[in-house]
N, C-alpha and C positions, 0 to 999 in steps of 0.2 A: 767569384764573379769574373765575367769575361771582360777583356779589355776591348774597348772600342777603337777600331783602327781609324786614324784620322785621315780623311780624304783631302787631298791637295788638288785644287783645280788650276790648271794651267791655261792661260789664254794664248791661243796661236794667232799671230798677227799675218793674216793672209790678205794680201792686197790683189784683188782681182783686177783692178784697173791697169796694172802694169804687167799682166800675164801675157797680153797679146800686143804685138806691135804690127801696124799695118802700114804699108808703103804703096803708093800709087806710081806705077811705072809707065812711061810713054816709050814705046818702041815699035818699029814697024816690022820687026822680026816675027816669024810665026811662033806659036806657043812652044812647040817641041824644040825648036832651036834655042829659043830664050832659056828653056829649062836646062838645056845642055851647057850653055854659057854660065848660068848661075851655079850649076853643079860643079863646074871647074873652079869658079871664083871662091866659093864657100866650102869646097871639098865635101859636098853632100851627094845624095843620089835621089833627086826628084824623079819620081816615076808617075806616068799617067794612070790615073785611078778614075773611078766612076765620076762622071761630071755632075755638077750641081744643076738640078732641074727645077725650074720655076714655072708654075701655071698661073696665067693671068686670068682676069675676070671673065674673059670670053671662053676659057677652057682650053686655049692653045698653050702648048708646052714648049719652053725655051731651055736649051741646055748650054752650059757654060763649061769649058774644059777646066780640069783641075789636075795639077801635079802636086805630089806630096812625098815628104821624107820625114821619118821620126828616128831620132837618135835614142836607142834603148837605154843607154848608160846615163845620159843627162836628162832625158825626158823632153828634149827640145824638139819641136815639130816645125817644119818649114812647109808652106803651101804657096803655090802659084796658081792664081785664078785668072782666067780671061774675063775682062770686064765687058767684052762685046760679043754679040752673037747676032749677025745680020744687022738689023736696025734697033736691036734691043740691048739694054745695059743691065748688068748685074747690080751696080750701084748707080742709079740715074743721076745723082748729084755730082758724079765724077765722069762726065762725058768726055772730058779731054784725057782721061786715063785709059790705056789699052789693057794693062795688067794690074793685078793686085797681089802683092807679095806680103805674105803674112808669116810671122814668126811667134810661135807660142813657147814662152820660156817660164816654166813653173818655178825655177830657182831664182828668177829675176836677176840673172847674171849679165845680161846683154846690155851693151852700150849702144843705145839707138843711133847715135851720131856716127860710130864706127860702121855700123850696117849700112846707113845712109850713104856714107863716103865710099864704101866698097861698091855699092849698087851704081853710084855716079861714075866710078872708074870703068864700068863695063861699057865698051865702045858702041854697042848697038843700043844702048839705053839712052834716050835723048833727055829725059828729065825724071826726077825722082821726087815725090811729094810724101812727107810724113803726115800720116792721118791721125789725128787726135781723137780717140774713141770717146773721150769725155764730152767733147763738143759736137762731134759728127753724128748726124741722125739720118738714117735711111731705113726704110722698111725691110729691105733685104740684107741688112747688115748681120742679122742673126745667122745666115747661111755660112758666114766666114767664121764665126765664133762657136760653131757646134763642136 
């Protein structure tokens, strides 16, 4: 008679709520200059990649600049999005925010208060807002979390 091998089920606790951290930045600097300043502060390499393109109900397309860096060893990804393009906004509920800084941390090792404090130390950043993804609702938010 064959022995039946016992199957053990392991439940992995994956918290998708804490994988993404999003900060709203107020700055008068152009996007490329702000990305260079953030690169120096966090010792990363944000590079200009394909912009986020949104088509409205009238069929007109608006593009928002995007800078990105991914750390292959830790899996962390940093993104800097422009929130304004002419008179249009990527996240309409954040009209007072110029840029959106996003951190994707699959290991959930990041201290959100430390990142926020580091962003506030940047001289050309006038204000930093921590955006709670559990309470913040905007139809374009899915463009940031893809």
